[in-house]
VOGU-3710 file (C-alpha; in Angstrom, 3 decimals, decimal comma):
1> msnsetlkpa> 345,423/224,113/150,430  346,474/227,162/148,454  349,282/227,018/145,969  351,262/229,506/148,026  351,493/227,235/151,056  354,858/225,618/151,692  355,848/222,396/153,347  357,356/224,178/156,331  354,020/225,521/157,655  352,525/222,072/157,056
11> rarrtrgaqt> 355,119/220,570/159,333  354,506/223,233/161,933  350,775/222,492/161,946  351,468/218,820/162,447  353,757/219,549/165,389  351,056/221,592/167,103  348,536/218,862/166,351  350,763/216,235/167,935  350,753/218,189/171,194  346,945/218,270/171,139
21> agpqaqqnll> 346,102/214,686/170,214  349,335/212,840/170,921  351,956/211,249/168,693  350,218/207,878/168,604  347,182/209,233/166,770  349,472/210,942/164,290  351,437/207,759/163,632  348,246/205,722/163,236  346,934/208,198/160,686  350,207/208,274/158,749
31> raadelfyre> 350,396/204,489/158,611  346,809/204,292/157,402  347,353/206,993/154,777  350,564/205,315/153,643  348,829/201,998/153,028  345,626/203,366/151,505  347,056/206,153/149,336  349,740/203,911/147,874  347,464/200,959/147,175  344,279/202,740/146,072
41> gvravgidtv> 345,295/206,283/145,120  344,958/209,611/146,860  341,803/210,774/145,072  339,993/207,468/145,591  340,497/207,392/149,359  338,347/209,647/151,504  339,146/211,038/154,928  336,549/208,774/156,540  338,342/205,710/155,193  341,689/206,886/156,570
51> veragvnkms> 340,144/207,628/159,951  338,487/204,225/160,114  341,690/202,401/159,180  343,691/204,424/161,704  341,231/203,683/164,521  340,855/207,320/165,531  338,016/209,825/165,240  337,790/212,572/162,650  338,507/215,267/165,228  341,854/213,616/165,940
61> lyrqfsskdd> 342,699/213,797/162,259  341,944/217,502/161,994  343,984/218,182/165,115  346,934/216,665/163,301  346,305/217,786/159,722  344,403/220,884/158,683  343,139/219,321/155,439  343,450/216,277/153,227  346,109/218,104/151,225  348,098/218,465/154,432
71> lvlaylerkd> 347,790/214,717/155,022  348,913/214,051/151,437  352,059/216,128/152,020  352,773/214,170/155,198  352,335/210,954/153,225  354,790/212,209/150,596  357,312/213,177/153,266  357,087/209,659/154,682  357,525/208,122/151,211  360,424/210,454/150,438
81> eqffgyveks> 362,280/209,291/153,531  361,544/205,666/152,683  362,608/206,077/149,063  365,980/207,630/149,813  366,478/204,975/152,457  366,243/202,400/149,637  368,587/204,444/147,456  371,290/204,905/150,055  371,031/201,294/151,243  371,864/200,179/147,712
91> fakhpgepar> 374,738/202,629/147,389  376,145/201,617/150,779  376,814/198,080/149,523  379,804/199,337/147,498  381,369/202,280/149,342  383,832/204,236/147,271  382,847/202,459/144,021  380,381/204,802/142,314  379,885/202,764/139,143  379,041/199,658/141,176
101> qlqqyfddla> 376,779/201,732/143,415  374,756/202,800/140,395  374,562/199,230/139,148  373,516/197,940/142,556  370,611/200,335/142,672  369,212/198,877/139,447  369,738/195,338/140,709  367,789/196,157/143,862  365,112/198,148/142,041  364,391/195,203/139,741
111> vrasiddyrg> 363,868/192,992/142,794  361,625/195,526/144,514  359,593/196,120/141,354  358,983/192,391/141,004  357,016/192,048/144,230  353,414/191,048/143,501  351,790/194,030/145,238  354,256/196,614/143,944  352,349/199,728/142,874  355,152/201,639/141,244
121> cpfvnvsvef> 356,561/204,977/142,336  354,289/206,805/144,814  355,524/210,137/143,485  354,642/209,272/139,897  351,242/208,073/141,086  350,544/211,316/142,936  351,788/213,405/140,017  349,229/211,751/137,738  346,451/212,467/140,222  347,234/216,198/140,509
131> pdaahparqf> 347,306/217,797/137,039  348,034/221,299/138,369  351,827/221,615/138,297  351,636/224,381/140,924  349,874/222,176/143,479  352,059/221,572/146,574  351,906/217,809/146,017  353,239/218,191/142,471  355,933/220,534/143,726  356,951/217,921/146,292
141> vfrnkerlma> 357,211/215,307/143,540  359,403/217,645/141,513  361,764/218,131/144,457  361,963/214,382/145,058  362,917/213,722/141,431  365,314/216,658/141,386  367,078/215,279/144,454  367,371/211,834/142,869  368,847/213,281/139,686  371,357/215,280/141,720
151> rllelttaag> 372,412/212,101/143,522  372,770/210,210/140,239  374,845/213,036/138,775  377,078/213,012/141,835  377,820/209,321/141,279  378,183/209,481/137,476  380,699/212,282/137,973  382,599/210,335/140,626  382,594/207,259/138,358  384,449/209,212/135,688
161> addpvalang> 381,723/209,111/133,043  382,753/210,850/129,840  379,454/212,786/129,994  378,112/212,579/133,575  374,963/214,554/132,809  374,011/212,344/129,864  374,587/209,157/131,893  372,592/210,475/134,863  369,746/211,435/132,543  369,796/208,044/130,858
171> lglmiegvya> 369,728/206,204/134,166  366,975/208,491/135,436  364,902/207,676/132,370  365,407/203,963/132,964  364,304/204,262/136,589  361,068/205,923/135,486  360,681/203,203/132,864  360,860/200,500/135,534  358,121/202,269/137,491  355,887/202,508/134,437
181> asqtygpgcg> 356,556/198,928/133,299  355,581/197,589/136,715  352,090/198,985/136,180  351,612/198,371/132,459  353,372/195,032/131,994  353,122/193,983/135,632  355,599/193,457/138,495  358,518/191,217/137,555  357,903/191,611/133,812  360,565/191,203/131,126
191> pilaapkvaa> 361,360/194,931/130,770  361,959/195,207/134,526  364,246/192,179/134,577  366,148/193,611/131,589  366,793/196,949/133,316  369,923/195,950/135,302  371,614/194,600/132,183  370,790/197,703/130,155  372,018/199,894/133,026  375,279/197,928/133,080
201> qliaaacgas> 375,722/198,557/129,366  375,130/202,292/129,758  377,490/202,551/132,718  380,207/200,526/130,983  379,927/202,578/127,794  380,238/205,830/129,731  382,759/204,796/132,387  384,766/201,950/130,875  384,038/198,305/130,173  384,983/197,111/133,665
211> aar> 383,172/199,864/135,574  379,769/198,336/136,284  380,686/194,826/137,442
//
């Protein structure tokens, strides 16, 4: 895939592919890629392995996705939807209470990052595997993180933080720290379990002592 390709054409190719081979083959391939890429890494997993896990033939794959890069983008789109589903589910537990929404996300993240087979952030993982910052996969990762930071800033502003940008940046750094700690110290490690308390301290300092809880 060339650096000039965008995600929109990738989606268009997948739509045409679905008409050729059917939506079931596409879903089987996406489920297989989701499991394999997240657990083993994008570079380590070949197309043949994805095809075998999906239970389709290689021709079906290339009817759906023009290249492995195209499949990687589809995988990232799927993970992006899943990730923001987690984010908004946490926020929805405390409607209209932005400080508590921020705190709840850290509470839930610590639980999720303590699962035995947790492999960290799929976007961080992909970013490490693609050193070229202009690669479409890296660009997708950038947009995912940019969207998260915008959402954090929206809530830190609504919570009345004295410096919403600084609080959003601090919380963003902590989120990335949880991802990294899950892989270096291990899921459920001390630094992960400490994250909600540290987040509460940051939120309280920026928004008032009673804001986070």
